[in-house]
DRENKOL-769968 format. One record per residue (C-alpha): residue number from 1; residue in one letter; chain; x, z, y. Coordinates in Angstrom, 3 decimals. Layout:
BEGIN
+-----+-----+-------+----------+----------+----------+
|   n | res | chain |       xx |       zz |       yy |
+-----+-----+-------+----------+----------+----------+
| NUM |   A |     A |        X |        Z |        Y |
...
+-----+-----+-------+----------+----------+----------+
//
This chain:
BEGIN
+-----+-----+-------+----------+----------+----------+
|   n | res | chain |       xx |       zz |       yy |
+-----+-----+-------+----------+----------+----------+
|   1 |   M |     A |   29.827 |  -18.383 |  -21.294 |
|   2 |   K |     A |   30.692 |  -15.834 |  -18.608 |
|   3 |   C |     A |   28.410 |  -17.642 |  -16.156 |
|   4 |   I |     A |   25.446 |  -17.318 |  -18.534 |
|   5 |   T |     A |   26.226 |  -13.631 |  -19.070 |
|   6 |   H |     A |   26.300 |  -13.027 |  -15.298 |
|   7 |   I |     A |   22.998 |  -14.859 |  -14.813 |
|   8 |   L |     A |   21.381 |  -12.790 |  -17.565 |
|   9 |   L |     A |   22.708 |   -9.563 |  -16.031 |
|  10 |   V |     A |   21.366 |  -10.507 |  -12.592 |
|  11 |   L |     A |   17.955 |  -11.439 |  -14.025 |
|  12 |   G |     A |   17.907 |   -8.183 |  -16.014 |
|  13 |   A |     A |   18.634 |   -6.184 |  -12.862 |
|  14 |   L |     A |   15.860 |   -8.002 |  -10.988 |
|  15 |   V |     A |   13.416 |   -7.258 |  -13.790 |
|  16 |   L |     A |   14.277 |   -3.557 |  -13.659 |
|  17 |   V |     A |   13.869 |   -3.493 |   -9.878 |
|  18 |   G |     A |   10.544 |   -5.305 |  -10.155 |
|  19 |   C |     A |    9.176 |   -2.848 |  -12.767 |
|  20 |   K |     A |    9.156 |    0.169 |  -10.433 |
|  21 |   D |     A |    5.746 |    1.835 |  -10.720 |
|  22 |   Q |     A |    3.840 |    2.120 |   -7.456 |
|  23 |   G |     A |    0.434 |    3.409 |   -6.541 |
|  24 |   D |     A |   -1.579 |    6.581 |   -6.381 |
|  25 |   P |     A |   -0.044 |    9.310 |   -8.590 |
|  26 |   R |     A |   -3.531 |   10.663 |   -9.342 |
|  27 |   I |     A |   -4.367 |    7.452 |  -11.231 |
|  28 |   H |     A |   -2.691 |    6.945 |  -14.587 |
|  29 |   V |     A |   -2.730 |    3.331 |  -15.746 |
|  30 |   R |     A |   -1.336 |    3.279 |  -19.258 |
|  31 |   K |     A |    1.419 |    0.854 |  -20.153 |
|  32 |   D |     A |   -0.682 |   -1.281 |  -22.499 |
|  33 |   I |     A |   -3.058 |   -2.289 |  -19.679 |
|  34 |   R |     A |   -0.778 |   -1.963 |  -16.636 |
|  35 |   S |     A |    0.983 |   -4.941 |  -15.085 |
|  36 |   D |     A |    4.710 |   -5.034 |  -14.478 |
|  37 |   N |     A |    5.763 |   -5.990 |  -10.973 |
|  38 |   V |     A |    8.164 |   -8.746 |  -12.033 |
|  39 |   V |     A |    5.620 |  -11.340 |  -10.876 |
|  40 |   D |     A |    6.144 |  -10.171 |   -7.285 |
|  41 |   N |     A |    9.839 |  -11.019 |   -7.394 |
|  42 |   Y |     A |   10.348 |  -14.593 |   -6.142 |
|  43 |   V |     A |   13.463 |  -15.125 |   -8.272 |
|  44 |   T |     A |   11.769 |  -14.169 |  -11.537 |
|  45 |   R |     A |    8.282 |  -15.452 |  -10.650 |
|  46 |   P |     A |    8.604 |  -18.802 |  -12.525 |
|  47 |   V |     A |    9.775 |  -17.023 |  -15.673 |
|  48 |   A |     A |    7.149 |  -14.292 |  -15.241 |
|  49 |   E |     A |    4.364 |  -16.839 |  -14.791 |
|  50 |   A |     A |    5.445 |  -18.676 |  -17.930 |
|  51 |   F |     A |    5.604 |  -15.398 |  -19.852 |
|  52 |   S |     A |    2.197 |  -14.400 |  -18.476 |
|  53 |   A |     A |    0.731 |  -17.578 |  -19.899 |
|  54 |   L |     A |    2.029 |  -16.534 |  -23.324 |
|  55 |   A |     A |    1.613 |  -12.757 |  -23.318 |
|  56 |   G |     A |   -0.519 |  -12.020 |  -20.270 |
|  57 |   W |     A |   -0.004 |   -9.299 |  -17.709 |
|  58 |   G |     A |   -2.298 |   -6.354 |  -17.196 |
|  59 |   I |     A |   -4.069 |   -4.666 |  -14.344 |
|  60 |   D |     A |   -2.702 |   -3.069 |  -11.187 |
|  61 |   I |     A |   -4.443 |   -0.493 |   -9.026 |
|  62 |   T |     A |   -4.116 |   -1.678 |   -5.439 |
|  63 |   R |     A |   -6.100 |    0.996 |   -3.555 |
|  64 |   A |     A |   -7.820 |    4.329 |   -4.149 |
|  65 |   V |     A |   -9.959 |    5.902 |   -1.435 |
|  66 |   V |     A |  -11.956 |    9.145 |   -1.558 |
|  67 |   I |     A |  -14.741 |    9.621 |    0.974 |
|  68 |   T |     A |  -17.488 |   12.187 |    1.435 |
|  69 |   N |     A |  -20.962 |   10.662 |    1.403 |
|  70 |   E |     A |  -23.946 |   11.755 |    3.510 |
|  71 |   A |     A |  -25.065 |   14.250 |    0.843 |
|  72 |   G |     A |  -21.657 |   15.969 |    0.822 |
|  73 |   Y |     A |  -20.458 |   14.566 |   -2.511 |
|  74 |   R |     A |  -17.010 |   13.011 |   -2.872 |
|  75 |   E |     A |  -16.907 |    9.326 |   -3.835 |
|  76 |   L |     A |  -13.920 |    7.568 |   -5.348 |
|  77 |   H |     A |  -13.490 |    3.851 |   -4.668 |
|  78 |   V |     A |  -10.726 |    2.172 |   -6.685 |
|  79 |   D |     A |   -9.698 |   -1.444 |   -6.200 |
|  80 |   G |     A |   -7.429 |   -3.319 |   -8.571 |
|  81 |   F |     A |   -6.278 |   -6.739 |   -9.624 |
|  82 |   N |     A |   -5.939 |   -8.314 |  -13.061 |
|  83 |   R |     A |   -2.749 |  -10.386 |  -13.168 |
|  84 |   S |     A |   -3.491 |  -11.563 |  -16.693 |
|  85 |   A |     A |   -4.647 |  -15.059 |  -17.525 |
|  86 |   S |     A |   -7.423 |  -13.523 |  -19.637 |
|  87 |   V |     A |  -10.186 |  -10.958 |  -19.252 |
|  88 |   R |     A |   -8.740 |   -7.447 |  -19.546 |
|  89 |   P |     A |  -11.225 |   -4.909 |  -20.985 |
|  90 |   F |     A |  -10.288 |   -1.232 |  -20.594 |
|  91 |   R |     A |  -11.747 |    2.269 |  -20.461 |
|  92 |   Y |     A |  -11.378 |    4.788 |  -17.657 |
|  93 |   R |     A |  -12.234 |    8.428 |  -17.037 |
|  94 |   V |     A |  -12.426 |   10.251 |  -13.719 |
|  95 |   E |     A |  -12.009 |   14.033 |  -13.665 |
|  96 |   W |     A |  -12.938 |   15.853 |  -10.491 |
|  97 |   L |     A |  -10.912 |   18.888 |   -9.415 |
|  98 |   D |     A |  -11.970 |   21.962 |   -7.438 |
|  99 |   A |     A |   -9.979 |   23.600 |   -4.623 |
| 100 |   N |     A |   -7.801 |   25.448 |   -7.183 |
| 101 |   G |     A |   -6.931 |   22.241 |   -9.027 |
| 102 |   F |     A |   -9.124 |   22.977 |  -12.053 |
| 103 |   V |     A |  -11.246 |   20.309 |  -13.710 |
| 104 |   I |     A |  -14.961 |   20.575 |  -12.934 |
| 105 |   D |     A |  -16.792 |   20.272 |  -16.260 |
| 106 |   S |     A |  -19.473 |   17.627 |  -16.248 |
| 107 |   Q |     A |  -21.310 |   15.352 |  -18.646 |
| 108 |   A |     A |  -20.195 |   12.504 |  -16.385 |
| 109 |   T |     A |  -16.537 |   13.092 |  -17.366 |
| 110 |   T |     A |  -16.525 |   10.568 |  -20.208 |
| 111 |   W |     A |  -14.650 |    7.404 |  -21.037 |
| 112 |   L |     A |  -16.446 |    4.474 |  -19.423 |
| 113 |   R |     A |  -15.994 |    0.775 |  -20.138 |
| 114 |   A |     A |  -14.807 |   -1.739 |  -17.580 |
| 115 |   S |     A |  -13.538 |   -5.295 |  -17.589 |
| 116 |   A |     A |  -11.370 |   -7.170 |  -15.145 |
| 117 |   M |     A |  -11.788 |  -10.936 |  -15.035 |
| 118 |   S |     A |   -8.632 |  -13.030 |  -15.279 |
| 119 |   R |     A |   -6.499 |  -13.186 |  -12.122 |
| 120 |   S |     A |   -9.261 |  -11.492 |  -10.147 |
| 121 |   P |     A |   -9.879 |   -8.301 |   -8.205 |
| 122 |   F |     A |  -12.112 |   -5.552 |   -9.593 |
| 123 |   S |     A |  -13.631 |   -2.301 |   -8.293 |
| 124 |   I |     A |  -14.562 |    1.062 |   -9.778 |
| 125 |   K |     A |  -16.720 |    3.687 |   -8.104 |
| 126 |   A |     A |  -17.216 |    7.297 |   -9.194 |
| 127 |   V |     A |  -19.171 |   10.136 |   -7.588 |
| 128 |   A |     A |  -18.257 |   13.816 |   -8.004 |
| 129 |   P |     A |  -20.758 |   15.949 |   -9.958 |
| 130 |   T |     A |  -20.800 |   18.725 |   -7.324 |
| 131 |   T |     A |  -19.938 |   19.215 |   -3.685 |
| 132 |   D |     A |  -17.143 |   21.602 |   -4.800 |
| 133 |   A |     A |  -14.907 |   18.690 |   -5.796 |
| 134 |   V |     A |  -11.932 |   18.186 |   -3.493 |
| 135 |   D |     A |   -9.684 |   15.871 |   -5.499 |
| 136 |   F |     A |   -9.677 |   13.715 |   -8.615 |
| 137 |   R |     A |   -7.552 |   12.477 |  -11.458 |
| 138 |   M |     A |   -8.184 |    9.184 |  -13.247 |
| 139 |   D |     A |   -6.908 |    7.980 |  -16.612 |
| 140 |   T |     A |   -7.190 |    4.596 |  -18.295 |
| 141 |   M |     A |   -6.734 |    3.325 |  -21.827 |
| 142 |   K |     A |   -6.970 |    0.096 |  -23.747 |
| 143 |   W |     A |  -10.493 |   -0.801 |  -24.831 |
| 144 |   E |     A |  -10.376 |   -1.139 |  -28.610 |
+-----+-----+-------+----------+----------+----------+
//
């Protein structure tokens, strides 16, 4: 009985270590569409894969790059990966910020629809509404 308790404690600790959130702090991926990092842990991977087949994981943002295009507008390029065994539809919104950190009002700042195919990479691109934009903030939510 003690052996089973110790194994469960070790697996619980590995799950907590694997769930550490990583990525760009300017991008908020909500819990109901985000993927836990337990799948990356080689000890818990078999259990995580079996659980993923039943419940499915979500999406992870793997890279976010902001560049300035030839016209002087900032472009956001976001890459991600859907760890789920099914298509993961979601909504996202990009808000562009000026040099003082204030949101630049724009009609383009709306919730947009996106889908990530199962166990596949996906990309999102957004262009700032003015050349005054210096940074961004992105939010996601479940598509219902």
